[in-house]
N, C-alpha and C positions, 0 to 999 in steps of 0.2 A: 400542936394543939388544934390548929385549923382543920387538920385532916379528921380528927375525931368529931368535930362539930359538923363537918360536911357529911361524914358517915352517919351520924345521928339524924341529920335532916333527911338524908336519902332513905334511911330505915323507916322514919316516920311517914315519908311520902309513899313508900312501898306498902306499908300497913294500911294507909288510908285507901290506896288504890285496890288492894285486896278486899278490904271491907266493902267497898262499893260494888265489886264484882259479886260478892256473896249476897249482898242485898238484892241485886238484880236477879240473881239465880233463884232467890227465894220467891220472887214474884212470877217465875216462869214454871210452867208445868208441861212436861212431855205427854202427848196423847199417843198411845200406841195401838197398833192394829190388834184386834181380838181374833182375826182369822186372816189367812193369806189368800192371795188371788191377784187378778189384774185390776188395777184401779180404773173405774169407769167415771167417777166424778169425785171432786174434792173441793172443799170450801176455799174461798179466796183469802189471801193474806189481807189483814186489816178488818176482816168481818167481825162483828160483835156476835158472840154466841152465848147461849145459856146452857146450863147443865142439861145433858140429854140430847143436845143438837147433834145431828149426824154430821160428822166431819168429812167422811169419805165412804164411798161404796165400792165394792168389788163385784164383778160379775160371777155368777154361779149358774148351774144348770137350771135352777129355779128362778133365775132373774137376779137383779141387783139387790144386794143386801148390805147393811151397814158394816163397815170394817172397823170404824172407830166412832165413838160418840164423846162429846165433851163431858168431862168429869167435874167441871166447875164453870161458873160464869166468867167470861173474859173476852179478850180480843185476840184474834189469831195473829201472833207475832211472826210466825215463820211456817211456811208450808214446805215439807221435805219430800213430797211425792208429786207426780203429775199423772194425768190420765194416760193409760197404756202401760204404765210401769207395774212390774210384778213386785208384790210385797209379801213378806212372811209374817206370821203371828209374832208380835213383840216388836216389830219395826216401828220407829217413831214416824208418825204420819204428820202431825203438826205440833207446834209449840204454842201454848196459850200464855198470854200475859194476863195474870190474874188481877182483877180489880180489887183495890183495897176497900175494906168494909168500913 
């Protein structure tokens, strides 16, 4: 009988942990590159951004152009690229922590 109770408690704990991970993931938003190239500049982790803020620029023959812009207001939770790094279209550049409204 004790084993069943322990298993039930462990199952409840696992469900609670999974629920908190899903809640955290719902507040995060991957920001992807819209074009490829070599990163020339990128926003810093922890920076507060608004929708449309340039998150990273890549170098082209015409000069630096935005590779990714913020699609929502939030705080930069994670930067996945660094200057000098080559990126492709669709690569995740930064992860935003979306502010609750």
